[in-house]
N, C-alpha and C positions, 0 to 999 in steps of 0.2 A: 210406394211413396217415392216421390222424386224431390229430394231436398238438394238445394244447391249448397255446395260446400263453401263455407265462408273463406274468402281470400284474406289471409292475414300476412302482413309483412313481418319479416323476422326483426327482432330487436337487435340493433347494431350498437354495441357499446362504444362510446367515443374513447379513443385511445390517446389522442393528442394531449400531452401534458399530464398524463395520469399520475405521474410521480410528484407533481407539484401540489397536489391537492391535500396531501397528508405529510406533516413534518417527519414522520417516521420514514417515509419513502424518500424524502429529500435527503435525510442523513444517509440512507442506504445508497442512493445514487452518488453522493459525494464520496462515500467510502469506496464504491466501485470505481469511480473515476481516478482515485488516487492510485489504483493498481496500474493505470496507464503510465504514471510517473515512474513506477518501478520498471516497467517495460522500457521506457525511454532511457533510464540510467543503465539498464542492462545492455542496451544497444551501444551506449557511449563506451562502456567498459569493453564490450566485444570488439569495437573498432580499435580501442587501445591495444588489445591483445594482437589483433591483426597487424597493426602498425609496429608493434614490438617484433613480430616475426619478420617484418620487411626490412629491418635494419635500423641503425642508429639515427639516420637522417629522418626516416619516417616517424620514428618514436619521438624525436625532438620536435617535429612538426605537430604531432598530436598534442604534446605537452604545451607547445606554444598556443595552439588553438584553445586549450582549456583555460588559458590565462587571459583571454579576451573579455571585454566587458559583457558581451552577450552571453558568453559561457558562464560568467560569474552570476549573472541574473538567472540564467537557466538553473544553475546549481542551487541558488537560494530558493527558487520556486520549488524545485524538487525536494530540497530539505524540508520545507514546510509540508509538502505533500506526504513525505515519508513520516513526518511526525503525526499527521492526521491518520495516516494508514496504520502506524504502530499503535496509536491510541485506540482506534476502533478494534484492532486485532486483539489487544490485551483486554478490552472490555468484553469481547465476544468469547475469549478463551474459556472462562469458567462455565459458560453456557454450552460449549461444545465438548468439553472434557467429561469423561465419566466421573461420578462422585469420587473424590479422592479422600482418603482417610490417613491420618497421621496420629499415632499414639491413641488409637481407638476413637478419635473424634473426626467428624467431617471437617474438611478444610473449607473455609469460607471463600466465596468468590473474590472478595476484595483482597484476600491474602494471595490468591493465585495471580491476580492482576499486579499486585505490588512486587511479587517475585519476578514476574516477567519484565517489569520496568527496571528492577534492580539488575537483573542479568543483562539487559540491554545497555544500561548506563555503564556497568563494569566492562563489558566487552568493548564499548565505544572508547572508554578511557584507555584500554590496552591497545587498541588499534591506533588511536591518535598518538600515544606514547611511542609506539613502534615506528609510525610514520615520521615522527620528528627526531628519530635517531636514538631513542632509549634502548640500551642494551641490557637484557635481563641477566 
């Protein structure tokens, strides 16, 4: 028997804009993009450390650059990105941690999230107080 093999074209799934089709993936991509803000701020801080090692004039130049309007806008955008990043981080935390128990009972996910936010707020208050000259 001589049968001709059917020529079939492979299915090629369209990939352009795949993440915009589902709100879950949109939130996922926004969460991932906020990590780039963390990278940008890490670079800003690394430049500050390099400038500090180069002497007082370089350090003062870096501080002056941080006080420009463009830098203020950048920092406002980064602060918003950090807030989104932190929110998503604390929402994910209960899902990624093993089941925690306290006093023989399972700790609820909302409790873990609230503890994370509380620790963040307290640490931020301490850092701000130290930055503005509070002496413990």
